N, C-alpha and C positions, 0 to 999 in steps of 0.2 A: 130362651137361652139355648145355647149350643152345648154339645157334649164336651167341648174343650174346657168348659168352666171348671170341671172337677180336676183337670190336669193343672190348672193355674193355681190351685190351692197348695200344691206341693212343689211348685217351681220357686226358685230363688234367684235373686239378682246375680249371684255368682255363677249361675248356670248359663247366663246369657253369653253369647259369643263376644259381645262388646264389654264384658265386665272388666273392671280395672284391677282386679286381683285374681289370684289363682287359689287353688284349694288350700295351700299351706300358708297363705298370707296371714290369717288370724293367729296361727301359731307363732309366726315370726314376729308379729306385733305384740304378742303376749295377751291376745284377746281370747285365748282358748281356756284360760283359768277363770274360776268364779271370782267375783270381786272381793270375797272374804279372805282370799289368800293374799299375803303381802306381796307387793311388787318386787321384781328383781332389782338389785342395786344398779344404779346407772354406771355405764362404762366409764372408765377413767380416761381423761383426755390423753392423747398421745402427742408428744412433742414432735414437731416436724422441723427440719433443718431451716426452712424458710421463715419460721415465725420467730419474733423476738419481742421483748418488752423493754421499754426504756423507762427508767425511773430517775426523776430529778430530785435531788435533795436541796434545792434552792429554797431558802427560807423566806424570800420576798414573795408576798402574795401577788397574784395576777392583777392587772389593772381592772378596776371596777367598771362594769358596763354602765353607760349613761342610763339613769333611771328616769322614766317618764313620771312626772307628777300626776297624782290622781286628779281627775277632772273636778272642777269646782262644783259645789252643789247647784249653783244657779245654771250651769251649763247642762247638768243632768236634767234639771227641771225643764229646761228649754228643749232638750232632746225628747223627753216624754211628751211635751206639748205638741211638738212637730209630729211625733208618731201618732198621737191620738187624732189630731186634725187631719193627717194624711189618711188614716184608716176611715174616718168619717167621710172624707171626700171620695174615697174609693167606693165605699158602700153606697153613697148617693149616686155616683156615676153608674154603678152596676144596677141600681134600682131603676134609674131612668132608661138605661139601655134595654132592660127586660121589658119595661112598660112600652117602649117604642116598638119592640119586636112583636108584641101581642097583636 
């Protein structure tokens, strides 16, 4: 071990020249207080001149989106059967490929 190992014990990521924060970043983010203290209230949103909200008082509901019917139980059974047969075929193919490469 080199003598620099002792120096690494007291170094921090924030001390690195490529660190993504500076020394007062934890304070700005509110990370300098213990978790037992209540958090500061959130800032109230400020209204900007470019933002607007449109409200419609139209009582007619929007048209319903077409609903896909649930697949029939026999098609689900067919899907499971195809899945299991496919998995067994893949396992058999892998088995014979490994045996051929030995």
